[in-house]
One Martini backbone bead per residue (centre of mass of N, CA, C, O) as a GRO file, in nm:
protein
  129
    1UNK     BB    1   2.661  -2.184   4.344
    2UNK     BB    2   2.425  -2.278   4.558
    3UNK     BB    3   2.249  -2.531   4.747
    4UNK     BB    4   2.001  -2.311   4.749
    5UNK     BB    5   1.746  -2.378   4.531
    6UNK     BB    6   1.501  -2.349   4.297
    7UNK     BB    7   1.315  -2.638   4.229
    8UNK     BB    8   1.100  -2.499   4.007
    9UNK     BB    9   1.332  -2.380   3.846
   10UNK     BB   10   1.383  -2.340   3.491
   11UNK     BB   11   1.648  -2.329   3.254
   12UNK     BB   12   1.737  -2.220   2.953
   13UNK     BB   13   1.990  -2.409   2.755
   14UNK     BB   14   2.240  -2.409   2.495
   15UNK     BB   15   2.497  -2.574   2.625
   16UNK     BB   16   2.325  -2.814   2.684
   17UNK     BB   17   2.261  -3.156   2.582
   18UNK     BB   18   2.091  -3.188   2.851
   19UNK     BB   19   1.872  -3.248   3.071
   20UNK     BB   20   1.896  -3.112   3.419
   21UNK     BB   21   1.931  -3.219   3.774
   22UNK     BB   22   1.960  -3.201   4.147
   23UNK     BB   23   1.642  -3.293   4.167
   24UNK     BB   24   1.492  -3.591   4.207
   25UNK     BB   25   1.190  -3.496   4.285
   26UNK     BB   26   1.127  -3.380   3.984
   27UNK     BB   27   1.114  -3.679   3.909
   28UNK     BB   28   1.021  -3.954   3.704
   29UNK     BB   29   1.119  -4.260   3.644
   30UNK     BB   30   1.385  -4.333   3.786
   31UNK     BB   31   1.699  -4.442   3.644
   32UNK     BB   32   1.972  -4.600   3.626
   33UNK     BB   33   2.266  -4.609   3.483
   34UNK     BB   34   2.468  -4.850   3.333
   35UNK     BB   35   2.685  -4.621   3.344
   36UNK     BB   36   2.931  -4.423   3.437
   37UNK     BB   37   2.864  -4.068   3.463
   38UNK     BB   38   2.976  -3.739   3.357
   39UNK     BB   39   2.968  -3.387   3.407
   40UNK     BB   40   3.061  -3.072   3.273
   41UNK     BB   41   3.097  -2.768   3.389
   42UNK     BB   42   3.167  -2.438   3.344
   43UNK     BB   43   3.387  -2.457   3.597
   44UNK     BB   44   3.501  -2.778   3.551
   45UNK     BB   45   3.330  -2.946   3.704
   46UNK     BB   46   3.240  -3.271   3.819
   47UNK     BB   47   2.939  -3.472   3.783
   48UNK     BB   48   2.733  -3.721   3.873
   49UNK     BB   49   2.529  -3.948   3.719
   50UNK     BB   50   2.244  -4.116   3.875
   51UNK     BB   51   2.017  -4.058   3.645
   52UNK     BB   52   1.689  -4.108   3.476
   53UNK     BB   53   1.403  -3.906   3.369
   54UNK     BB   54   1.091  -3.739   3.417
   55UNK     BB   55   0.906  -3.449   3.308
   56UNK     BB   56   0.626  -3.245   3.393
   57UNK     BB   57   0.485  -3.013   3.148
   58UNK     BB   58   0.187  -2.917   3.087
   59UNK     BB   59   0.114  -3.233   3.042
   60UNK     BB   60   0.413  -3.299   2.947
   61UNK     BB   61   0.662  -3.513   2.853
   62UNK     BB   62   1.003  -3.503   2.968
   63UNK     BB   63   1.267  -3.672   2.862
   64UNK     BB   64   1.587  -3.731   2.955
   65UNK     BB   65   1.651  -3.656   3.261
   66UNK     BB   66   1.911  -3.568   3.452
   67UNK     BB   67   2.062  -3.684   3.750
   68UNK     BB   68   2.280  -3.453   3.923
   69UNK     BB   69   2.514  -3.461   4.145
   70UNK     BB   70   2.534  -3.120   4.270
   71UNK     BB   71   2.336  -2.972   4.117
   72UNK     BB   72   2.206  -2.609   4.132
   73UNK     BB   73   2.025  -2.666   3.869
   74UNK     BB   74   1.771  -2.630   3.626
   75UNK     BB   75   1.793  -2.779   3.292
   76UNK     BB   76   1.700  -2.683   2.963
   77UNK     BB   77   1.747  -2.818   2.655
   78UNK     BB   78   1.724  -2.684   2.350
   79UNK     BB   79   1.822  -2.917   2.172
   80UNK     BB   80   1.625  -3.131   2.289
   81UNK     BB   81   1.369  -2.981   2.209
   82UNK     BB   82   1.424  -2.980   1.900
   83UNK     BB   83   1.415  -3.296   1.876
   84UNK     BB   84   1.108  -3.333   1.989
   85UNK     BB   85   0.992  -3.071   1.875
   86UNK     BB   86   0.870  -2.873   1.624
   87UNK     BB   87   0.897  -2.599   1.810
   88UNK     BB   88   1.144  -2.333   1.890
   89UNK     BB   89   1.075  -2.009   2.021
   90UNK     BB   90   1.256  -1.699   1.993
   91UNK     BB   91   1.238  -1.374   2.149
   92UNK     BB   92   1.224  -1.063   2.307
   93UNK     BB   93   0.976  -1.179   2.498
   94UNK     BB   94   1.029  -1.504   2.442
   95UNK     BB   95   0.902  -1.849   2.466
   96UNK     BB   96   0.828  -2.150   2.262
   97UNK     BB   97   0.672  -2.477   2.276
   98UNK     BB   98   0.583  -2.694   1.996
   99UNK     BB   99   0.398  -2.928   1.872
  100UNK     BB  100   0.275  -3.118   1.597
  101UNK     BB  101  -0.039  -2.995   1.672
  102UNK     BB  102   0.011  -2.691   1.816
  103UNK     BB  103   0.085  -2.731   2.105
  104UNK     BB  104   0.160  -2.566   2.390
  105UNK     BB  105   0.404  -2.660   2.623
  106UNK     BB  106   0.577  -2.390   2.641
  107UNK     BB  107   0.601  -2.066   2.821
  108UNK     BB  108   0.808  -1.764   2.820
  109UNK     BB  109   0.950  -1.495   2.973
  110UNK     BB  110   1.174  -1.257   2.950
  111UNK     BB  111   1.402  -1.125   3.134
  112UNK     BB  112   1.590  -0.855   3.210
  113UNK     BB  113   1.858  -1.067   3.210
  114UNK     BB  114   1.810  -1.276   2.964
  115UNK     BB  115   1.614  -1.498   3.091
  116UNK     BB  116   1.472  -1.823   3.058
  117UNK     BB  117   1.191  -1.918   3.249
  118UNK     BB  118   1.067  -2.209   3.429
  119UNK     BB  119   0.770  -2.292   3.602
  120UNK     BB  120   0.675  -2.566   3.750
  121UNK     BB  121   0.420  -2.755   3.784
  122UNK     BB  122   0.296  -2.949   4.038
  123UNK     BB  123   0.035  -3.043   3.865
  124UNK     BB  124  -0.068  -3.327   3.644
  125UNK     BB  125  -0.340  -3.505   3.595
  126UNK     BB  126  -0.307  -3.651   3.314
  127UNK     BB  127  -0.013  -3.769   3.390
  128UNK     BB  128  -0.117  -3.952   3.642
  129UNK     BB  129  -0.303  -4.176   3.478
   0.00000   0.00000   0.00000
């Protein structure tokens, strides 16, 4: 992965145990972690976790997103979504994340190369108030 990545593009990942990004500007309410922590990437490299914050997607807050120094992708943990939301549905056309009252939080179409991508909205007015 190169250092110049699409900062608005988030990939759904089943291998990651936490949501994470290398782009601190994508997060709100970023707080440093009380102890030094590192994550190990697929290539074996370790990167330091510099903090934790929240991401707003379609006016819903996604908490516990790690800011990982040097990470060149934005990753949404499918496991963490399953812990927070009522349903996470994948099929051959795409995926949906649905909350406990039936509101669709995220929806994405599967790409030709079998990747589920989320492009984060720039502004969520209700989350800003």
